[in-house]
C-alpha positions as CSV (number, residue, x, y, z in Angstrom):
1,M,-12.7,2.7,29.4
2,A,-10.8,1.0,26.8
3,G,-7.5,1.8,25.1
4,G,-4.3,0.4,23.3
5,A,-6.1,-0.3,20.0
6,Q,-9.5,0.3,18.2
7,L,-12.3,-1.7,19.2
8,N,-14.1,-4.2,16.8
9,Q,-17.5,-2.4,16.8
10,P,-19.5,-4.9,14.7
11,V,-18.6,-7.5,17.1
12,L,-18.8,-5.7,20.2
13,A,-21.5,-3.1,20.0
14,P,-24.4,-5.8,20.1
15,Q,-22.8,-7.6,23.2
16,L,-22.6,-4.2,25.0
17,A,-26.1,-3.3,24.0
18,R,-27.5,-6.5,25.4
19,Y,-25.9,-6.2,28.7
20,N,-26.4,-2.3,28.9
21,I,-22.8,-1.6,29.0
22,A,-21.3,1.9,28.0
23,L,-17.8,1.6,26.9
24,W,-15.7,4.7,26.1
25,P,-12.5,4.5,24.0
26,H,-9.7,6.9,25.2
27,Y,-6.3,7.9,23.6
28,G,-3.2,9.0,25.5
29,Q,0.6,8.6,25.4
30,T,3.1,8.1,28.1
31,E,4.5,11.6,27.1
32,L,1.2,13.1,27.9
33,A,1.0,11.7,31.4
34,G,-2.6,10.4,30.8
35,P,-5.6,10.5,28.3
36,A,-5.8,13.5,25.9
37,L,-8.9,12.2,24.0
38,V,-12.0,10.5,25.5
39,G,-15.0,8.9,23.9
40,G,-18.8,9.1,24.9
41,L,-20.3,9.4,21.4
42,P,-23.4,7.0,21.7
43,G,-23.3,4.2,19.3
44,N,-19.7,4.9,18.3
45,L,-16.9,3.0,20.0
46,H,-14.2,4.7,17.9
47,A,-15.1,8.6,18.1
48,M,-13.2,10.6,20.9
49,R,-12.8,14.4,21.6
50,V,-9.9,16.2,23.0
51,V,-10.1,16.8,26.8
52,P,-11.8,20.3,27.7
53,D,-9.7,23.4,27.5
54,A,-7.3,21.8,25.5
55,R,-6.9,23.1,21.9
56,W,-5.6,21.1,18.7
57,L,-5.0,21.1,15.1
58,L,-5.0,18.3,12.3
59,V,-2.0,19.1,10.1
60,N,-0.7,18.0,6.7
61,E,2.8,16.7,5.9
62,D,4.0,20.1,5.3
63,G,2.6,21.4,8.7
64,S,-0.3,23.3,7.0
65,E,-3.9,22.9,8.4
66,A,-5.6,19.8,7.2
67,D,-9.4,19.8,6.6
68,E,-10.8,16.2,7.3
69,E,-7.6,14.1,8.0
70,G,-4.1,14.6,9.5
71,E,-1.7,14.4,12.3
72,L,-3.2,15.5,15.6
73,V,-1.1,18.3,17.1
74,L,-2.1,19.4,20.5
75,L,-1.9,23.1,21.5
76,G,-1.1,24.3,25.0
77,M,-1.0,20.7,26.3
78,R,0.7,21.6,29.5
79,C,0.6,18.1,31.0
80,A,2.9,16.9,28.3
81,T,6.3,15.7,30.1
82,R,9.0,18.6,29.7
83,G,11.5,16.5,28.1
84,Y,9.3,16.0,25.1
85,L,8.7,19.7,24.6
86,G,10.9,22.5,23.4
87,D,13.0,20.7,20.9
88,V,12.9,23.0,17.7
89,A,15.0,20.8,15.7
90,A,12.5,17.7,16.2
91,S,9.3,19.9,15.8
92,Q,7.5,20.6,12.6
93,R,6.7,24.2,11.9
94,L,2.9,25.0,11.9
95,T,1.8,27.3,9.0
96,G,-1.9,27.2,9.3
97,G,-3.1,29.4,12.0
98,C,-2.9,29.0,15.9
99,A,0.9,28.8,15.6
100,L,2.4,28.6,19.1
101,P,5.9,28.4,20.5
102,T,7.4,24.9,20.2
103,S,7.1,24.6,24.0
104,E,3.3,24.7,23.8
105,R,2.7,22.3,21.0
106,F,3.0,18.5,21.0
107,H,3.0,16.5,17.7
108,T,1.3,13.1,18.5
109,G,2.7,11.2,15.5
110,D,-1.0,9.8,14.9
111,V,-3.3,10.5,12.1
112,F,-7.0,11.4,13.0
113,R,-10.1,11.9,10.9
114,R,-12.9,14.2,11.7
115,V,-16.3,12.4,12.4
116,Q,-18.8,13.5,10.0
117,E,-22.0,12.6,12.1
118,K,-24.2,15.3,12.9
119,V,-23.8,15.9,16.8
120,A,-25.4,18.5,18.8
121,G,-23.2,21.2,20.2
122,P,-19.9,22.6,19.3
123,T,-17.9,19.5,20.2
124,Q,-15.7,18.1,17.4
125,W,-15.2,14.2,17.4
126,L,-12.2,12.5,15.9
127,T,-11.3,8.7,15.1
128,H,-7.8,7.6,14.9
129,V,-6.6,6.4,11.6
130,C,-3.1,5.1,12.0
131,R,0.4,6.3,13.0
132,R,1.9,8.9,10.8
133,D,4.8,6.8,10.0
134,D,2.6,3.9,8.8
135,L,1.2,5.9,6.0
136,L,2.5,5.0,2.6
137,V,3.2,8.3,0.5
138,H,3.5,7.0,-3.1
139,S,5.6,8.4,-5.8
140,T,2.3,10.0,-7.3
141,G,1.8,11.8,-4.1
142,E,-1.4,9.7,-3.0
143,M,-1.5,8.1,0.3
144,T,-2.5,4.5,1.4
145,N,-3.3,3.4,5.1
146,P,-1.8,-0.1,5.3
147,L,-3.4,-1.2,8.4
148,P,-6.9,-1.9,7.2
149,I,-5.4,-3.7,4.2
150,E,-3.3,-5.8,6.6
151,E,-6.1,-6.6,8.9
152,A,-8.4,-7.6,5.9
153,L,-5.8,-10.0,4.2
154,L,-4.7,-11.5,7.4
155,G,-8.3,-12.1,8.5
156,K,-8.9,-13.9,5.0
157,C,-5.5,-15.8,4.9
158,S,-4.6,-16.5,8.4
159,Q,-4.8,-20.3,7.7
160,Y,-1.8,-19.9,5.5
161,V,0.1,-16.7,6.4
162,A,1.8,-16.2,9.8
163,R,2.7,-12.6,9.3
164,L,2.4,-9.9,6.6
165,C,3.3,-6.4,5.9
166,V,2.0,-3.8,3.4
167,I,4.9,-1.6,2.2
168,G,5.7,0.7,-0.9
169,R,6.8,4.2,0.2
170,Q,7.6,6.2,-2.8
171,R,6.4,3.6,-5.1
172,A,3.4,3.7,-7.6
173,H,1.5,1.2,-5.7
174,P,1.7,-0.9,-2.4
175,F,3.5,-4.3,-2.0
176,V,2.6,-7.2,0.5
177,V,5.3,-9.2,2.0
178,L,4.0,-12.5,3.2
179,E,5.4,-14.9,5.8
180,P,4.0,-18.5,5.2
181,R,2.7,-20.5,8.0
182,D,3.6,-23.8,6.6
183,E,6.0,-25.7,8.9
184,L,8.6,-25.9,6.1
185,G,8.1,-22.1,5.3
186,L,6.8,-22.9,2.0
187,A,4.2,-20.8,0.0
188,T,2.0,-23.8,-1.1
189,S,-0.2,-23.4,-4.1
190,A,-3.2,-23.6,-1.9
191,A,-1.8,-20.5,0.1
192,R,-1.0,-18.5,-3.1
193,D,-4.3,-19.2,-4.7
194,R,-6.0,-18.1,-1.3
195,V,-4.0,-14.9,-1.1
196,A,-4.6,-14.1,-4.7
197,R,-8.4,-14.5,-4.2
198,A,-8.4,-12.4,-1.3
199,I,-6.4,-9.5,-2.9
200,D,-8.5,-9.4,-5.8
201,E,-11.7,-9.0,-3.5
202,L,-9.8,-6.3,-1.5
203,N,-8.7,-4.4,-4.5
204,A,-12.3,-4.3,-5.9
205,T,-12.7,-2.0,-2.8
206,L,-9.8,0.2,-2.9
207,P,-8.7,3.2,-5.1
208,G,-6.5,2.5,-7.9
209,Y,-3.3,3.7,-6.1
210,S,-3.8,1.5,-3.1
211,R,-4.4,-1.7,-5.0
212,I,-1.7,-4.3,-4.9
213,P,-0.9,-5.8,-8.4
214,P,0.2,-9.4,-9.1
215,R,3.9,-8.5,-9.2
216,G,3.4,-6.6,-5.7
217,V,2.8,-10.0,-3.8
218,L,6.3,-11.0,-2.4
219,W,6.6,-14.4,-0.4
220,L,9.2,-15.2,1.9
221,A,11.2,-18.2,0.8
222,P,12.1,-21.0,3.2
223,E,15.7,-20.1,3.6
224,E,14.8,-16.4,4.4
225,L,14.6,-15.1,7.9
226,P,11.2,-14.1,9.4
227,L,9.8,-10.7,9.2
228,A,11.3,-8.6,12.0
229,T,8.7,-7.6,14.7
230,S,8.6,-5.2,17.7
231,M,8.2,-6.1,21.3
232,K,4.3,-5.9,20.7
233,G,4.6,-8.4,17.8
234,N,3.9,-6.0,15.0
235,V,6.0,-6.2,11.8
236,I,8.6,-3.4,11.7
237,R,7.4,-1.6,8.5
238,V,10.7,0.6,8.0
239,Q,12.7,-2.6,8.2
240,A,10.5,-4.4,5.8
241,E,10.8,-1.4,3.5
242,A,14.6,-1.5,3.4
243,R,15.0,-5.2,3.4
244,F,12.7,-5.7,0.2
245,A,13.8,-2.6,-1.7
246,T,15.5,-4.7,-4.3
247,R,12.8,-7.2,-4.9
248,M,10.4,-4.3,-5.2
249,D,12.6,-2.5,-7.9
250,S,12.8,-5.7,-9.7
251,A,9.0,-6.2,-9.7
252,A,8.5,-2.6,-10.6
253,F,10.7,-3.1,-13.8
254,T,8.9,-6.5,-14.6
255,E,5.6,-4.7,-14.6
256,E,6.8,-2.0,-16.9
257,Q,7.6,-4.8,-19.4
258,D,4.2,-6.3,-18.8
259,T,2.6,-3.1,-19.7
260,L,4.7,-2.7,-22.8
261,W,3.8,-6.2,-24.0
262,G,0.1,-5.9,-23.0
263,E,0.2,-8.2,-20.1
264,D,-2.7,-8.1,-17.5
265,S,-1.2,-6.2,-14.3
266,T,-4.6,-5.9,-12.3
267,S,-5.7,-9.3,-11.4
268,L,-3.9,-12.1,-9.7
269,T,-6.5,-14.9,-10.5
270,A,-8.1,-13.6,-13.9
271,K,-7.0,-15.5,-17.1
272,P,-7.5,-12.7,-19.6
273,Q,-8.8,-13.8,-22.9
274,H,-6.8,-11.3,-25.0
275,L,-3.7,-13.2,-24.2
276,A,-4.9,-16.3,-25.9
277,A,-6.2,-14.2,-28.8
278,S,-2.6,-12.4,-29.0
279,A,-1.1,-15.8,-29.0
280,E,-3.3,-17.0,-31.8
281,A,-2.7,-14.0,-33.9
282,S,1.0,-14.4,-33.5
283,Q,1.0,-17.9,-34.9
284,V,-1.1,-16.7,-37.9
285,L,1.4,-14.0,-38.8
286,A,4.4,-16.3,-38.2
287,A,2.8,-18.8,-40.8
288,R,2.4,-16.0,-43.3
289,G,5.7,-14.9,-42.7
290,H,7.2,-18.3,-43.4
291,M,5.2,-18.6,-46.6
292,M,6.3,-15.2,-48.0
293,F,10.0,-16.3,-47.2
294,V,9.7,-19.5,-49.1
295,M,8.0,-17.7,-52.1
296,M,10.8,-15.1,-52.2
297,F,13.4,-17.8,-52.0
298,E,12.1,-19.6,-55.0
299,V,11.8,-16.3,-57.0
300,C,15.5,-15.6,-56.2
301,R,16.5,-19.2,-56.9
302,T,14.9,-19.3,-60.4
303,H,16.2,-16.1,-61.6
304,Q,19.9,-16.4,-61.1
305,P,22.0,-14.3,-63.4
306,S,23.6,-16.2,-66.3
307,P,27.3,-17.2,-65.8
308,C,28.2,-15.7,-69.0
309,R,26.6,-12.2,-68.6
310,P,27.1,-10.3,-65.3
311,S,24.1,-9.2,-63.5
312,C,22.9,-5.5,-63.5
313,Q,24.0,-5.4,-59.9
314,S,27.5,-6.6,-60.7
315,H,27.7,-4.2,-63.7
316,R,26.6,-1.5,-61.5
317,L,29.2,-2.2,-58.9
318,H,32.1,-2.5,-61.5
319,L,32.9,-6.1,-60.1
320,P,35.7,-7.9,-61.9
321,P,34.5,-10.9,-64.2
């Protein structure tokens, strides 16, 4: 049995097969007094199913039943510690079928996804996605799971980055805060270049709303405090959201200006050719404008009205002689 975090299947599976070891993942919480889901699907180190005779639902943010992915709600989980049940104020209302009294439902706070593999029998297998409070709900309504993004970036940039955290609740896109590994706390040019390449590679695999733009990369300065972490060593996301809210606001405003002026806001490493072309075109327009000014100035200077005869404009305005 294995628990506490998802297993690295690409690394572990070959070794387990080599020594003919069957490893089952399981999921549980202290509040549930033991495992609530247990693995056992051959060839899958992530898939689990709810223990026999326990009912469950996947629900959306509004409590309605989710089709493929949502928070796991256990129904009739009588083993749950009494102190965690029965609080109407702390419970969400279920609107999609199988609604039960509060005392018989338990919101796990974890998001699960249905396994799409074809499996014989009625058993429904699930895989853990993330904690519900880890999901970033953007201003557009789309949602980003920050955990795989953080794992991928740290895997590519651990030489230069000590800690990082993906944030961006109610923002148009995610941001990433990075704590440099440099002994002086500096984000060196090598570190910035490596992170930029890693983000560009990762963005190519993500939907548009989950991509991190250039302005979304926030480095800690040497004089700033390290990222706050939990007892387990994980960066506390809610604190990072609050701490960097002002910087995210500033970055969002700058992105709007970039969009107005045609700046590239999708790649951290690309040198867009249209910027050079735009600069060259601006120089040509400036030269033409200067030439027109000189020509008009000469015309005005050589056609001054005679001192003894008022100009048409002066006559029209009835200016005194």
